[in-house]
C-alpha positions, -999 to +999 in steps of 0.1 A: -265-726-688-286-712-660-259-692-642-248-670-672-284-658-677-288-649-641-255-629-642-267-611-673-300-601-657-281-589-626-258-568-646-287-553-666-304-545-634-274-526-621-270-508-654-306-496-653-301-485-617-270-465-627-288-448-656-318-440-634-296-420-610-281-394-634-248-376-627-268-345-621-286-362-592-253-374-578-240-338-579-272-326-561-269-352-533-232-345-528-239-308-526-265-313-499-240-335-480-212-309-482-233-279-473-256-295-447-289-281-460-311-278-491-311-240-490-272-238-489-268-264-516-294-247-538-276-214-535-242-230-543-255-249-573-278-220-584-308-242-587-342-241-569-346-258-535-376-279-547-354-293-575-329-305-550-356-319-527-372-337-555-339-352-567-330-364-532-364-380-528-361-398-560-326-411-552-336-423-518-367-440-532-345-458-558-320-468-532-346-479-507-330-462-476-325-426-464-293-407-470-300-380-445-316-378-410-340-349-411-347-330-379-367-298-378-345-268-371-313-288-375-288-294-403-294-324-424-271-351-410-258-379-431-268-414-422-240-441-423-254-453-456-255-417-468-219-411-460-208-442-479-230-433-509-216-398-511-180-410-509-187-433-539-207-406-557-179-381-554-155-406-568-178-412-597-182-374-604-144-371-603-140-399-628-166-382-651-148-349-648-115-366-658-133-382-689-146-348-700-112-332-696-096-360-716-120-353-744-111-316-743-073-319-740-067-351-760-070-386-748-040-399-729-024-365-724-014-357-689-035-330-673-033-307-642-063-287-629-053-256-609-077-236-588-072-201-575-092-179-550-109-151-568-091-122-550-057-138-555-062-146-592-052-112-605-019-113-586-009-150-588-028-169-615-009-158-646+025-163-630+015-197-617+003-208-651+036-196-667+057-214-642+038-247-646+039-245-684+076-238-685+085-266-660+058-291-672+056-285-710+040-319-717+011-314-693-021-297-703-029-271-676-064-259-670-076-235-643-106-224-623-111-192-604-136-196-575-147-188-540-133-205-509-162-230-508-160-236-546-123-245-543-128-268-514-156-286-532-135-289-563-106-303-544-128-329-527-146-341-558-115-341-580-123-312-603-092-294-590-058-310-583-042-280-565-055-247-553-039-213-545-058-198-517-057-185-481-052-211-454-082-200-433-107-223-451-087-255-448-090-283-422-068-313-413-081-332-444-060-310-467-023-308-473-011-271-472+022-257-483+027-221-472+040-199-501+041-166-482+024-147-455+001-118-465-004-087-443-038-071-446-042-035-455-069-010-446-082+009-476-096+043-471-101+078-486-071+101-483-092+125-461-101+098-436-092+106-400-067+078-399-050+087-432-021+105-415-008+074-398+019+050-412-001+020-402-034+013-383-045-012-356-077-030-356-087-012-324-085+021-343-105+007-373-132-007-351-147+028-346-154+033-384-179+016-407-166-015-425-170-025-462-169-063-463-168-088-492-200-107-501-178-138-500-190-155-468-157-169-454-138-137-462-163-116-444-164-139-414-126-139-412-125-101-411-152-099-385-134-126-365-103-104-363-123-078-345-139-103-322-104-113-311-100-079-296-135-077-282-149-053-309-180-056-331-178-029-358-207-016-379-209-031-414-218-004-439-216-025-472-211-060-485-195-057-520-194-082-548-158-075-557-126-060-544-127-032-569-162-022-556-149-023-521-120+000-532-144+024-549-167+026-519-138+032-495-124+059-518-158+077-518-158+078-480-183+050-474-162+033-449-129+013-445-123-021-462-097-046-450-080-065-478-053-091-480-050-084-518-034-050-521-033-037-557-004-012-563-027+012-581-037+041-558-065+051-581-098+033-583-116+023-616-137+055-613-107+077-609-108+083-571-076+084-550-073+056-524-049+052-495-037+018-483-022+014-448-008-019-434-027-034-404-002-035-375-017-064-355+006-094-360-022-120-356-040-106-386-014-119-411-027-148-431-007-175-451-013-179-488-011-217-494-009-243-522-034-269-511-046-303-522-071-328-508-056-356-487-027-358-463-007-387-477+018-389-506+006-378-539+014-388-575+045-377-593+027-351-615+011-332-586+044-334-567+062-318-597+036-291-598+040-284-561+077-280-566+072-257-596+050-234-575+070-235-543+088-202-550+056-183-561+054-152-540+046-115-542 
C-alpha cells in the first residue's frame, strides 16, 4: 500500500510545478530564447523588459538551474538545459494553441493555420484562402498576417502550419516551395530625374534618398542589395506600411524599393506614382510556401501545399 501513496504524491508535485509555471511564462522564456535578448523579446511580445526578467528569474528559481548564460555585452546564450527546456516548452505551447483552436472551430474538425507576410497579404491571401477552401472543404482554415519574425516564430511553435512569405528569412530548418520569383520595383514621383527610364539599376538609385520599411528584415534586405554593389545610400524615412512608403515617394521624399507592386498608379492621397522595375538580376526574390521542418509532413499539410502550388501573380 506504500507505493501507490508515493506515486500520488509525486504526481501532485509535478502537477503543482506545472501550474506554478504558467503558459505565459513559457511564452516569455521561449521568446527570450528565440530573440537572444530581453530587450528584443520584450519588443516582440509588447511587454516590459522587467516583466520578462522577473518571469525568467522565477522559472529558473523553480527549476533550480539556469536556462541562459548571461555575459555582459553579449547575447543571452542558452545552456544545454535551457535548450532542452525551450524545445519542450514550445511543444507545450503548440499543444495549447491546438486546444484553443479546437474550441473555436469545433472539436475533432480538421484545421489548417495559414500565415502570410504583411506586404504579400493584399495580393495573395484572399486567393490562397479561396483555393484552400475549394480544394479542402472539410478543413477549417484560419490565417494570420504578420512580419517575417512573427511568421518564423509561429511556424516554430506550431501556431502556423504553412506560411506565404519571401525566402530571405528562412534557414535550412524550413522546407520551402518556390511559388514564383518577384522582381523589385523602384517607386518614385513622376518628376524624379530617373522617371524617363524604362527600368533602373541599383547603381543609379544609390545616389538618391531611400524610403525603407520599418520591418527590420525587409529594410536589411534592401540595404544588403546596395552593399553587394559597394554602395551605402542615405535613408530618408522608415515607414510603417507600404502605402506610406508610396505616398512619401510620390511627394518627392525619396525612392522606395518594393517587391509588392500594386497596379494603382495613384496613392491614397491622390498623388501620381511611377513604378520602374529594378534591372539587377540578383535583386529578384522568391515568394515561397514554407513550413517548419525538412522531413515528410502529414497528409493534410501536403494537400494544402499542392492546393497552393500554382498560386502566382
